[in-house]
VMD Tcl script that draws the C-alpha trace (Angstrom):
set ca {
  {-18.44 20.39 17.64}
  {-20.49 19.60 20.71}
  {-21.84 22.44 22.84}
  {-24.08 22.66 25.90}
  {-27.27 24.55 25.04}
  {-30.53 24.77 26.97}
  {-29.16 22.16 29.36}
  {-28.54 19.48 26.71}
  {-25.75 18.46 24.33}
  {-26.16 19.85 20.81}
  {-23.98 19.05 17.79}
  {-23.14 22.23 15.85}
  {-21.25 23.09 12.70}
  {-20.12 26.70 12.56}
  {-18.44 28.26 9.54}
  {-17.08 30.87 11.95}
  {-14.53 28.28 13.04}
  {-12.97 28.54 9.59}
  {-13.22 32.31 9.05}
  {-11.66 33.62 12.25}
  {-14.75 34.93 14.00}
  {-14.08 32.75 17.00}
  {-10.69 34.41 17.33}
  {-12.22 37.84 17.77}
  {-12.18 39.31 14.25}
  {-14.93 41.61 13.01}
  {-18.15 39.59 13.12}
  {-20.14 38.67 10.06}
  {-23.95 38.59 10.22}
  {-25.06 35.15 11.36}
  {-27.50 32.76 9.72}
  {-28.94 30.03 11.95}
  {-30.29 27.07 9.97}
  {-32.91 24.83 11.62}
  {-33.60 21.49 9.94}
  {-36.85 19.57 9.68}
  {-38.37 16.39 11.02}
  {-35.90 13.59 11.57}
  {-33.26 15.30 9.44}
  {-29.70 16.02 10.49}
  {-27.62 19.16 9.96}
  {-25.94 17.46 6.99}
  {-29.28 17.60 5.15}
  {-28.68 21.29 4.44}
  {-27.35 21.32 0.86}
  {-23.66 22.17 0.74}
  {-24.30 24.58 -2.13}
  {-26.73 26.57 0.03}
  {-24.26 26.82 2.91}
  {-21.48 27.82 0.51}
  {-23.65 30.47 -1.13}
  {-24.49 32.00 2.25}
  {-20.82 32.06 3.25}
  {-19.88 33.61 -0.10}
  {-22.52 36.29 0.50}
  {-20.77 37.27 3.72}
  {-22.59 35.28 6.39}
  {-21.41 33.11 9.24}
  {-23.55 29.99 9.03}
  {-24.60 27.81 11.97}
  {-26.16 24.38 11.52}
  {-27.09 22.01 14.31}
  {-28.74 18.66 14.92}
  {-32.08 19.13 16.62}
  {-32.53 17.30 19.91}
  {-33.17 13.56 19.56}
  {-31.58 13.39 16.10}
  {-28.10 13.01 14.67}
  {-25.25 13.57 17.10}
  {-27.24 15.73 19.51}
  {-28.61 14.34 22.75}
  {-31.20 11.59 22.39}
  {-34.25 11.20 24.63}
  {-34.93 7.47 24.52}
  {-35.71 7.47 28.24}
  {-38.94 9.32 27.38}
  {-40.32 6.28 25.59}
  {-41.44 5.44 22.07}
  {-44.75 7.14 21.29}
  {-47.68 5.96 19.17}
  {-47.70 8.45 16.33}
  {-50.81 6.98 14.71}
  {-52.79 7.49 17.93}
  {-51.44 11.03 18.27}
  {-52.41 11.78 14.66}
  {-55.97 10.56 15.28}
  {-56.25 12.71 18.41}
  {-54.96 15.74 16.52}
  {-57.51 15.19 13.73}
  {-60.24 15.13 16.39}
  {-59.02 18.45 17.74}
  {-57.50 16.90 20.86}
  {-53.99 18.09 21.66}
  {-51.82 14.98 22.21}
  {-49.19 14.96 24.91}
  {-45.59 15.01 23.77}
  {-42.30 14.20 25.55}
  {-41.08 17.69 24.66}
  {-42.45 20.60 22.67}
  {-41.50 22.76 19.72}
  {-41.05 25.51 22.32}
  {-38.36 23.35 23.94}
  {-36.72 22.90 20.56}
  {-36.86 26.65 19.97}
  {-35.09 27.15 23.29}
  {-32.43 24.73 22.05}
  {-31.87 26.98 19.03}
  {-31.70 30.10 21.21}
  {-29.31 28.19 23.49}
  {-26.99 27.58 20.53}
  {-26.78 31.35 20.00}
  {-26.20 31.86 23.73}
  {-23.43 29.26 23.89}
  {-21.61 30.87 20.97}
  {-22.07 34.42 22.26}
  {-24.23 35.51 19.32}
  {-26.72 38.28 20.00}
  {-28.78 38.11 16.82}
  {-29.15 35.93 13.73}
  {-31.13 35.51 10.58}
  {-33.18 32.41 11.43}
  {-33.98 30.03 8.59}
  {-36.12 26.95 9.17}
  {-37.35 24.26 6.81}
  {-40.50 22.17 7.38}
  {-40.56 21.37 11.13}
  {-37.56 23.70 11.36}
  {-39.75 26.50 10.02}
  {-42.19 25.85 12.85}
  {-39.32 25.97 15.34}
  {-38.03 29.16 13.71}
  {-41.45 30.75 14.16}
  {-41.29 29.77 17.83}
  {-37.82 31.33 18.11}
  {-39.14 34.60 16.68}
  {-41.98 34.53 19.22}
  {-39.83 33.61 22.21}
  {-36.84 35.88 21.54}
  {-37.85 38.67 19.13}
  {-34.72 40.75 19.74}
  {-32.52 37.80 18.75}
  {-34.02 37.39 15.26}
  {-32.77 39.73 12.52}
  {-35.10 38.04 10.03}
  {-37.21 34.92 9.71}
  {-37.29 32.65 6.66}
  {-39.91 29.90 6.88}
  {-39.44 27.35 4.08}
  {-41.94 24.60 3.10}
  {-43.47 24.90 6.56}
  {-46.83 25.69 8.17}
  {-48.56 27.90 10.70}
  {-49.98 24.80 12.37}
  {-53.50 26.15 12.03}
  {-56.26 23.60 12.17}
  {-58.19 23.03 8.95}
  {-55.21 23.28 6.61}
  {-54.92 20.51 4.01}
  {-53.18 17.29 4.98}
  {-50.39 15.53 3.19}
  {-51.40 13.43 0.22}
  {-52.54 9.98 1.40}
  {-49.69 8.18 -0.38}
  {-47.15 10.44 1.33}
  {-48.76 9.98 4.73}
  {-48.82 6.20 4.35}
  {-45.17 6.16 3.30}
  {-44.16 8.39 6.20}
  {-45.95 6.20 8.74}
  {-44.59 2.96 7.31}
  {-41.32 1.28 8.29}
  {-38.32 -0.20 6.51}
  {-38.94 -3.79 5.42}
  {-35.93 -4.96 7.44}
  {-33.00 -3.85 9.56}
  {-30.27 -4.04 6.96}
  {-28.64 -0.82 5.81}
  {-30.08 -1.36 2.33}
  {-33.61 -1.81 3.73}
  {-33.33 1.51 5.54}
  {-31.93 3.27 2.47}
  {-34.74 1.88 0.30}
  {-37.34 3.16 2.77}
  {-35.96 6.69 2.67}
  {-35.65 6.60 -1.10}
  {-39.36 5.75 -1.32}
  {-40.22 8.56 1.05}
  {-38.08 11.21 -0.65}
  {-39.44 10.18 -4.04}
  {-42.98 10.61 -2.68}
  {-42.31 14.17 -1.47}
  {-39.99 15.22 -4.30}
  {-40.29 18.18 -6.67}
  {-42.06 16.99 -9.85}
  {-40.45 19.70 -11.99}
  {-36.97 19.07 -10.58}
  {-36.45 15.33 -10.02}
  {-33.35 14.55 -8.00}
  {-30.85 12.19 -9.55}
  {-31.47 8.75 -7.94}
  {-27.76 8.04 -7.48}
  {-27.25 11.38 -5.74}
  {-30.29 10.75 -3.54}
  {-28.98 7.29 -2.62}
  {-25.58 8.74 -1.75}
  {-27.08 11.43 0.47}
  {-29.31 8.96 2.28}
  {-26.48 6.52 2.84}
  {-24.20 9.19 4.26}
  {-26.91 10.39 6.65}
  {-27.68 6.87 7.88}
  {-24.00 6.13 8.42}
  {-23.68 9.30 10.49}
  {-26.70 8.49 12.67}
  {-29.93 6.52 12.42}
  {-32.41 7.16 15.21}
  {-36.04 6.64 14.15}
  {-37.39 6.81 17.72}
  {-36.28 10.44 17.86}
  {-38.24 11.18 14.70}
  {-41.39 9.76 16.34}
  {-40.96 12.01 19.38}
  {-40.40 15.02 17.11}
  {-43.62 14.14 15.24}
  {-45.46 14.24 18.54}
  {-44.01 17.69 19.27}
  {-45.42 18.89 15.94}
  {-48.85 17.39 16.68}
  {-48.82 19.00 20.12}
  {-48.27 22.42 18.52}
  {-51.20 22.26 16.10}
  {-53.45 25.23 16.79}
  {-51.71 27.23 19.54}
  {-48.83 28.58 17.44}
  {-51.03 29.87 14.63}
  {-52.87 32.23 16.97}
  {-49.56 33.78 18.07}
  {-47.94 34.47 14.70}
  {-49.42 37.95 14.56}
  {-46.92 38.91 17.27}
  {-43.88 38.34 15.04}
  {-42.40 41.73 14.21}
  {-39.16 40.89 12.39}
  {-38.83 40.91 8.58}
  {-40.27 37.58 7.45}
  {-40.10 35.58 4.24}
  {-42.26 32.54 3.51}
  {-41.10 30.24 0.71}
  {-43.22 27.30 -0.40}
  {-43.57 24.96 -3.35}
  {-46.84 24.86 -5.23}
  {-46.32 21.12 -5.72}
  {-45.55 20.28 -2.08}
  {-47.32 16.97 -1.32}
  {-46.37 16.84 2.37}
  {-47.33 20.36 3.49}
  {-49.50 21.69 0.63}
  {-48.94 25.30 -0.39}
  {-52.00 26.68 1.53}
  {-49.89 25.95 4.63}
  {-47.37 28.51 3.42}
  {-50.06 30.96 2.39}
  {-51.63 30.77 5.84}
  {-48.25 31.32 7.52}
  {-47.61 34.47 5.48}
  {-51.14 35.74 6.08}
  {-50.73 35.47 9.83}
  {-47.29 37.13 10.13}
  {-47.59 40.92 9.73}
  {-45.78 42.16 6.62}
  {-44.48 38.72 5.63}
  {-43.44 38.20 2.04}
  {-44.79 35.08 0.34}
  {-43.10 33.42 -2.59}
  {-44.71 30.32 -4.09}
  {-42.43 28.33 -6.39}
  {-43.89 26.34 -9.28}
  {-42.86 22.71 -9.53}
  {-41.23 22.64 -6.08}
  {-42.15 19.84 -3.71}
  {-40.69 19.14 -0.28}
  {-37.04 18.49 -1.09}
  {-33.73 20.08 -2.08}
  {-32.78 19.43 -5.71}
  {-30.06 21.84 -6.92}
  {-32.48 23.84 -9.07}
  {-34.77 24.42 -6.07}
  {-31.79 25.51 -3.95}
  {-30.96 28.12 -6.59}
  {-34.56 29.35 -6.64}
  {-34.68 29.62 -2.85}
  {-31.38 31.48 -2.69}
  {-32.59 33.94 -5.33}
  {-35.21 35.08 -2.82}
  {-33.35 34.53 0.46}
  {-30.14 36.41 -0.28}
  {-31.66 39.81 -1.22}
  {-34.21 39.48 1.58}
  {-31.53 38.88 4.23}
  {-29.31 41.62 2.78}
  {-32.17 44.08 3.08}
  {-32.91 42.95 6.64}
  {-29.23 43.29 7.57}
  {-29.14 46.82 6.17}
  {-32.27 47.75 8.10}
  {-30.84 46.37 11.34}
  {-27.56 48.25 10.79}
  {-29.45 51.49 10.18}
  {-31.49 51.03 13.34}
  {-28.32 50.42 15.35}
  {-26.70 53.53 13.92}
  {-29.75 55.65 14.74}
  {-29.85 54.33 18.30}
  {-26.18 55.26 18.76}
}
mol new
graphics top color blue
foreach p $ca { graphics top sphere $p radius 0.5 }
foreach p [lrange $ca 0 end-1] q [lrange $ca 1 end] { graphics top cylinder $p $q radius 0.2 }
display resetview
């Protein structure tokens, strides 16, 4: 469904539509899922969404601005990501058409539009960076923070492996659907989990479905600039996050190496860090199971703590 949030149109999928919450029944605790760079809400594995619903949560997914079925920002121009990357490496903050703070306000706007006071906020990769910004901007709205395969944005952290960076900055060899699919297959293979290789036919199916839903590479470039613009400033603020926080990261992540996760956990007071052997920067079913094994008890504990605080205040 399309909603108006933070002054723009955002595409949202809400399991509450199917469980009666929108009709005024007793509310379930809410999980807000924030996806990563250039990825649509459909990139969240169905088995993860189903597991969260089965555990008693109302799950919200949405397309970030400039991607999928949410509002695009082509009027802001097509940026030079290579130039922005070089500036960032030199310690110069590149300008961006919009910021991760703007994208965090989009996420908060989704909660506002649906009348939701508080949610467990889960972000992956760029979505983890946005989730951190949500926790900073609206601390009372975040029941817990789960930052998955993400980063603090601190300067000096290790870069992606050169082969991954080159693949990410390359383009499809042509404009045909198959050319685009082949490009994404190369990229996802480059960032995949070495211990849990994803079945190529399943990967091809997922990529094809996503492309058929929406293909908007210019939006990905603008999102990359928002990430580059946030290198440095966010890291210095993470010590202000007060909600229960969980940092999950793969030891074999070639895009955001695991020191990025370690640094995030170090900077957030009381954050739990779980490094997962053999996990890269993708969602094979085995990795989803490993992530859920940590996420579900963590969120259950945070929910119980929030309920107890509410009861004491009453």
